[in-house]
C-alpha positions in Angstrom: -10.3 4.8 26.7 -10.5 2.0 24.3 -13.3 3.6 22.3 -11.1 6.7 21.6 -8.2 4.5 20.4 -10.4 2.7 18.0 -11.2 5.8 16.0 -7.6 6.1 14.9 -7.2 2.6 13.5 -6.4 2.1 9.9 -7.4 -1.4 8.7 -6.4 -3.0 5.5 -4.2 -5.5 3.8 -0.6 -4.7 2.8 -0.2 -4.1 -0.9 2.4 -5.4 -3.3 4.5 -2.3 -2.6 5.5 -3.8 0.7 7.0 -7.0 -0.8 10.8 -7.3 -1.4 12.0 -5.3 -4.4 13.2 -8.6 -6.0 9.7 -10.0 -6.2 7.7 -9.9 -9.4 4.7 -8.4 -7.7 6.8 -5.5 -6.3 8.4 -4.8 -9.6 5.0 -4.7 -11.3 3.6 -2.5 -8.6 6.5 0.0 -8.9 6.2 -0.1 -12.7 2.5 0.8 -12.6 3.1 3.5 -10.0 5.7 5.1 -12.2 3.5 5.1 -15.3 0.2 6.3 -13.7 -0.6 9.3 -11.5 0.4 9.1 -7.9 -2.4 7.5 -5.7 -3.8 5.3 -8.5 -3.4 2.4 -6.2 -3.9 4.2 -2.9 -0.2 4.7 -2.4 
């Protein structure tokens, strides 16, 4: 049962898009996402 569950895991670190909207990192991430094509940063 455990082996079947492992196949559906998605591992990774949260990006700057998950930070509060007041943070500099989040504003920069949102700005880049707006100026470039969707998915440029795997979002």
